[in-house]
C-alpha angles and dihedrals in degrees: 000000000000117000128205140244125202129230105228106193145032132024093329095047112154090016110139126229125197120253105201116214100255128142111257098016107132117164115218105264120251093245090055091046092050091052093046093053091045087055089051097046101250096253109086093169108162097009127140117214138185121202111193100186103033101169102160090001091231096137094045093045089048087055094049089045089061097051108280108155097206128027119175113196121194120196123163097196109091094213091053094047090053089052092051091050089051092050089048093054093042091052094038085232097176090170090063122090117184118207120186101214145113110267097227096046091047093050091050093053102037124078111237121260118191114251132196090218134018115194117207118181103145130169112291121247095021099098093239094146093054087056099041111038094064087060100046104076094084090051093063123091121212107306091003122160138213119213108208125187121187145142094264140043116271115217134181088251091053089049091051091047094052100048099267099104089134088071132067139193115258102170134005137177143156135229114184106309092340116106112192133185147177114219131187139176112290112263122225121240092264095053124094130197093293108171095031118097124170089344097307132103123226132204112173121186094357100316126102 
């Protein structure tokens, strides 16, 4: 029997999304989502977002609920993709586009378009981040961020060792067994924390 997960912020706050009974499906917990969107500043008006392992779509729908103008959700499992389409229709989420595709195959065949936010919450223990993070820098707009969730702590040293030296860890936290991070393009020595103000990130009109 399917369970439910609740959107916690924005115009669809308290709306429920289906969690189909599929092995390995684990929606990002409320506490983690609350921290993530505190990091981002809550208001995502005008942002563009790419979610590569949508699952229930809770991260992408949270972004759209907070004002993102375009959220592309990738999900390779047909049953989950159908569930995402149903949620999109029920919420009248015109900003959301659902693509039934494998993330890596899609990235290899799709020209990069800069995003304010890329959401990466892949299945654990399959080395997805090692395969994907080296490809993600061209998908970030100026000041764009990557949210990465995994079963271990990401560090700048790990990124450099795994071919993603052009990225750096901006924020990191842990909740239970969930390690979650905010990554950005590595800044040069002359750059300061542009785009960060009072602990929040800003991306008006499609720029972060």
